[in-house]
VEXDREN-2710 file (C-alpha; in Angstrom, 1 decimal):
% VEXDREN-2710
k/r/px/py/pz
1/ARG/-159.2/-101.9/-0.6
2/TYR/-158.6/-104.5/-3.9
3/LEU/-160.2/-105.1/-6.6
4/GLY/-159.8/-108.5/-5.5
5/GLY/-161.5/-108.4/-2.5
6/ASP/-164.8/-106.2/-4.9
7/LEU/-164.6/-109.0/-6.8
8/LEU/-165.1/-112.2/-4.7
9/SER/-167.4/-110.3/-2.5
10/ALA/-169.5/-109.8/-5.7
11/MET/-169.0/-113.2/-6.8
12/LEU/-169.9/-114.9/-3.1
13/VAL/-172.4/-111.8/-2.5
14/ARG/-174.4/-111.2/-5.6
15/SER/-173.1/-114.4/-7.5
16/ALA/-171.6/-113.0/-10.4
17/ASN/-170.5/-114.8/-12.7
18/ASP/-168.6/-112.0/-14.1
19/ALA/-167.0/-111.5/-11.4
20/CYS/-165.9/-115.5/-11.1
21/LEU/-164.0/-115.1/-15.0
22/ALA/-162.8/-112.0/-13.7
23/LEU/-161.0/-113.6/-10.5
24/ALA/-159.8/-116.7/-12.9
25/GLU/-158.1/-115.1/-15.7
26/SER/-156.1/-113.1/-12.9
27/ALA/-155.1/-116.2/-10.3
28/SER/-153.8/-118.4/-13.4
29/ALA/-153.0/-118.0/-16.9
30/SER/-156.3/-118.5/-18.4
31/VAL/-160.2/-120.0/-17.4
32/GLU/-158.6/-122.9/-18.4
33/SER/-156.1/-123.0/-16.7
34/PHE/-157.3/-121.9/-13.3
35/VAL/-160.0/-124.9/-14.5
36/GLN/-157.4/-127.3/-13.7
37/ASP/-155.6/-125.6/-10.5
38/MET/-159.1/-126.6/-9.8
39/ASN/-159.0/-130.0/-10.4
40/ARG/-155.2/-130.9/-8.5
41/ALA/-156.8/-129.4/-5.7
42/VAL/-160.2/-132.2/-6.2
43/GLY/-157.2/-134.7/-5.6
44/ILE/-155.2/-132.4/-3.2
45/LEU/-158.6/-132.3/-0.9
46/GLN/-159.9/-136.4/-1.8
47/LEU/-163.0/-135.0/-3.4
48/SER/-164.4/-137.8/-4.9
49/ASP/-167.5/-136.5/-6.0
50/THR/-165.9/-133.7/-7.5
51/ARG/-164.7/-132.7/-10.8
52/PHE/-164.9/-128.5/-12.5
53/VAL/-164.9/-128.2/-16.2
54/ASN/-165.9/-124.4/-15.8
55/PRO/-164.6/-122.0/-12.5
56/CYS/-168.9/-120.3/-11.6
57/GLY/-170.3/-123.7/-12.2
58/TRP/-172.6/-123.2/-15.0
59/ASP/-173.7/-127.3/-16.3
60/ALA/-170.8/-128.4/-18.4
61/GLU/-170.7/-131.8/-19.9
62/GLY/-168.1/-133.6/-17.3
63/GLN/-168.4/-131.7/-13.9
64/TYR/-170.1/-132.9/-11.2
65/SER/-170.2/-132.5/-7.7
66/SER/-171.7/-134.6/-4.1
67/ALA/-173.0/-132.6/-1.5
68/ARG/-170.6/-134.3/1.0
69/ASP/-167.6/-132.7/-1.4
70/LEU/-169.3/-129.4/-1.7
71/LEU/-169.8/-129.5/2.9
72/LYS/-166.2/-130.3/2.9
73/LEU/-165.4/-127.1/0.5
74/ALA/-167.6/-124.6/2.3
75/GLN/-166.3/-125.7/5.6
76/LEU/-162.6/-125.3/4.1
77/ALA/-163.7/-121.5/2.8
78/MET/-165.4/-119.8/6.0
79/GLU/-161.4/-120.4/8.1
80/TYR/-160.7/-117.5/6.2
81/PRO/-161.8/-114.2/8.0
82/GLU/-162.0/-112.7/3.6
83/ILE/-165.0/-115.3/2.7
84/ARG/-167.1/-115.6/6.4
85/ALA/-167.7/-112.2/6.3
86/ALA/-168.7/-111.7/2.3
87/VAL/-171.3/-114.5/2.7
88/ALA/-172.6/-113.0/6.0
89/ARG/-173.2/-109.8/4.2
90/ARG/-176.8/-108.9/2.7
91/GLU/-175.6/-106.3/1.0
92/PHE/-172.8/-104.7/-1.4
93/LEU/-171.6/-101.3/-2.6
94/LEU/-169.7/-102.3/-5.9
95/GLU/-167.9/-99.1/-6.9
96/SER/-165.8/-98.7/-10.3
97/SER/-162.2/-98.0/-9.6
98/ASP/-161.8/-94.2/-9.8
99/GLY/-165.1/-93.9/-7.4
100/LYS/-167.4/-92.3/-9.4
101/GLN/-169.4/-95.1/-10.1
102/SER/-171.5/-97.5/-7.5
103/ARG/-174.2/-100.2/-7.5
104/LEU/-175.8/-102.2/-4.7
105/LEU/-175.6/-105.6/-4.4
106/HIS/-178.1/-107.4/-2.9
107/SER/-177.3/-111.2/-1.8
108/THR/-178.7/-113.8/-3.5
109/ASN/-179.3/-115.4/0.1
110/LEU/-182.7/-115.2/0.9
111/LEU/-181.9/-116.8/4.5
112/LEU/-179.7/-113.7/5.4
113/GLY/-181.2/-112.0/7.9
114/ASN/-184.1/-113.9/8.1
115/LEU/-183.7/-116.9/10.1
116/ASP/-181.9/-115.9/13.6
117/GLY/-178.3/-117.1/13.5
118/VAL/-177.9/-117.7/9.6
119/ARG/-174.0/-116.5/9.2
120/GLY/-174.3/-117.3/4.7
121/VAL/-172.7/-118.9/2.6
122/LYS/-173.3/-119.9/-1.0
123/THR/-176.1/-120.4/-3.5
124/GLY/-176.8/-122.0/-6.5
125/PHE/-179.2/-122.5/-9.8
126/THR/-177.9/-124.1/-13.2
127/ALA/-181.2/-126.3/-15.5
128/LYS/-179.7/-128.9/-14.7
129/ALA/-178.4/-128.8/-10.5
130/GLY/-181.5/-126.6/-9.2
131/LYS/-182.2/-124.1/-7.2
132/CYS/-178.9/-125.0/-4.8
133/LEU/-178.4/-123.9/-1.4
134/ILE/-175.4/-124.4/0.6
135/ALA/-176.1/-122.9/4.6
136/LEU/-174.3/-122.1/7.7
137/ALA/-176.8/-121.5/11.0
138/GLU/-175.1/-120.9/14.4
139/ARG/-177.3/-120.2/17.8
140/GLY/-174.8/-119.7/20.3
141/PRO/-173.0/-123.5/21.5
142/HIS/-174.6/-124.9/18.0
143/GLN/-173.9/-125.0/14.4
144/VAL/-176.3/-126.4/11.9
145/TRP/-174.8/-127.1/8.3
146/LEU/-176.6/-127.8/5.0
147/VAL/-176.5/-128.6/1.4
148/LEU/-179.0/-129.1/-0.7
149/LEU/-179.6/-129.9/-4.3
150/GLY/-182.4/-129.4/-6.8
151/ALA/-184.3/-128.2/-4.0
152/PRO/-187.3/-126.5/-5.4
153/GLU/-188.0/-124.5/-2.0
154/ARG/-185.2/-124.3/-1.2
155/TRP/-186.2/-121.2/1.3
156/TRP/-188.7/-123.0/3.1
157/THR/-186.9/-126.7/3.4
158/ALA/-183.8/-124.6/4.6
159/HIS/-185.8/-122.3/7.6
160/ALA/-187.5/-125.3/8.3
161/MET/-184.7/-127.7/8.4
162/ILE/-182.0/-124.8/10.5
163/ASP/-184.9/-124.1/12.8
164/GLY/-185.8/-127.9/13.2
165/ALA/-182.2/-128.3/14.1
166/LEU/-181.3/-125.3/16.1
167/GLY/-184.5/-125.5/18.3
END
């Protein structure tokens, strides 16, 4: 077990923005440098409707993305076993490095454990973007991806759309 893995799990399971910033700082010389790296990756991945200003998805002038680009990023991320495992967790026990303190973090993804076949992916909310969700569900040989942006009833909407698609 390593600290980076715990931070990644905290960021993906609970949407912990402090973990997001800590990971960005540890991966690059600074948060700003990490954002530059993210924008270089945007070019490499040919994400034509995405630009980052911060690493955590907060509202910021000049930061944007599209449902298509977010789907592409999520599909790429799910190719990594560590990420696939983290986003499927309903909860995660975060422990201090000395093991003396711990905190149980519950997933922000309310579909996990409540809708058959949901494998996770990521929730989000900001005042500007509203309630957002990227979801993956698998039943038998069938797979459905869903991206909702600015969805006031994201859980009911996602549940109905995934159930309708997978039957």
